[in-house]
N, C-alpha and C positions, 0 to 999 in steps of 0.2 A: 371344874377342871376342864370340861369341853370348851368353855368359853375362852379359857387361856390358850388352848391349842389353836382355836380359830384365829385368835389375835396373832399368835406366833406365825401361823400360816399366811395371814394377810400381810404381815410385816415382811415375810420372805418373798412374797410375790411382788410387793411394792419395791423391795430392794432389787429384785431381778429386773423389773421394768425400768427402774432408775439406772441400773447398770447398762441395760440395752440402749436407753436414750443417750446416756453419756457416750457410749461407744459409737453410736450413729452420728451424734453431733461432732465427735472428733473426726470421723471419716468424712463427713460433709464439709467441715472446715478445711481439711486437707485437700479435698477435691476442688474446693473453691480457690485455694492458694495455687494448686497445680494448674488450674484453668487460667488464672490471672498470669502466672509465669509463662504459660504457653502462648497466651495472647501477646505478652511483652516480647517474647522471643520472635514471634511472627513479625511484629512491628520492626524489631531490630534488623531482621533479615531483609525486610522491604527497604529499610533505610540503607542497608549495605548495597543492595541492588541499585538504588537511586544514586548513591555516591559513585558507583562504578559507571553508571550511565552518564553522569556528569563529567567524569574523567574522559570517557570516550568522546563526548560532545566537545570537550575542550580540545582534544586532539584534532577533531574534524574542523572546528573553528580555526585552529592554528594553521592547519593545512591550507585553508582558504585564504588566511591572512598572508601566508608565505607566497602563495600564488599571486595575490594582489600586489605584493611588494615587487615580485619578479617582473610582472607585467608593467608596472609603473616604471621600473628601471629601464626596461626595454623601450618604452615610449620616450623616456627622457633621452636615452642614447640615440634613438631615431631622430628626435628633434635636434639634438646636437649635431648629428651627421648632416642633417638637412641644412642647418644654419651654416656649417662650414662649407658645404658644397655650394650653397647659394652665394657665399662670399668668394668663391673661387679657390678655396683651400682644399687640399686632399685630406679627408677625414680619417684616412688610414695611416697617417704619419704624424710625427711631432707632437705638439701640444694637444691637437685635436684627438689623437689616439689616447694620450694620457688622460685627458678629461673623461673620455668614455670609460677607460679602465677604472678611474676613480669612482665614477657613477656605479659601475658594476661591483666594485669593492664595497661601497657603502650599502648597496642592496644586499650583498652577501652578509655583511655585519648585522644589518637589520633582521634578515631572515634567521641568522644564528641566535640573536637575542630573543626573537619571538618564539623560536623552537625551545630554547632553554626555559623561558617563562612558562610555556605550555607543559613542559615535562615536570617542572616544579608543581604546577597546579594539579597535574595528573597524579603525581606522587602523593600530594595532599589528599586527593579524593580516594586513592587506593588505601592510604593509611586510615582514613575515615571508615572505609568499607570493612577493613580488618577489625577496627575497634567495634563496629556494630556487630560483626559476626562473633567476636569474643563476648559481647554483651548477650547476644542470643544464646550462646552456649551456657553462660552463667545463669540465664533465666531457665534454661532447660534443666540444669543441675538443681536449681532451687525448686522447680516443680517436682522433680524426682524425689528430692529430699523431703519435700512436704508430704508427698504420698507415703513414703516410707515411715516418716515420723507419725503420720496419721494412723497407719496400720498398726504400728507399734503402740501408739497411744490407745487405740481402740482395744487392742489385745490386753494392754495393761489394765484398762478400765474393767474389762470382763474378768480378768484374773483377780483383780482387787475386789471387785464386787462379789465374786464367787467365794473368795477367801473369807470375807466378812459374813457372807450368807451362810456358808457351810462350816466355817471355822469358829464362829462365835457362838450363837445360840444353838445351832443345829449341828452338832458334831457327829461325825460318822460313827464314833464309838458309842454314842448314846447320851441322852440327857437324863440325869438321875435326879429325882425329886424326893424329898423326905417330907413327911407330914403325918397327919392323922388319917388313918385308913381303917374303917370299920371299928372305930372306937379305940384302936391301939395307936399309941404314938411311937414315933421313931422308926416306923417301918418304911422301907424304900420301895418304890415301884417304878416301872417304866412302861411306856406305851409306844406305838408306832404311828407315824403320820406320813402318809405318802411314801411309804417304803423306808423312811428314815426313822431310826430309833431315837425317840426323844424322852 
């Protein structure tokens, strides 16, 4: 009879250890998933910042390009005025003036086109940054959900383990055995093990 109780006790301890290991494993896995999600969120945030920086760099590059076009147009106009002056024509009247106005108009068109292209590129980089930030938020939610799921899973493992441990063989109400006791058959008896009536 004592050997049977020892075996039951050993089985209970091993179930308890198994339950604890399962719960710890669930929590460890949840922590690993949350860490991976956090790392992915950090990468997405860095990508968003990089996209924004590329957008600002594009605006700066565009500003320099517009200045270059404007300077080039002024140089062309200066050459035109000098050529007309050298030929004895007044550069401020007639076709000489029209030619300079046309040069200025073409420069303004080029500047407007360059500005429009830069704004489109900047918008693309801004959209990319928003997408990366949305990804980062999704990764953070995944990490949070992984931790919650892990905690609930660990709790479920513990409750399920305790249920089988205490609800199966070791019921709180007692484990009744019948058999031969002192030569008489059919008598029932009970004993206590670790505070639990078995």
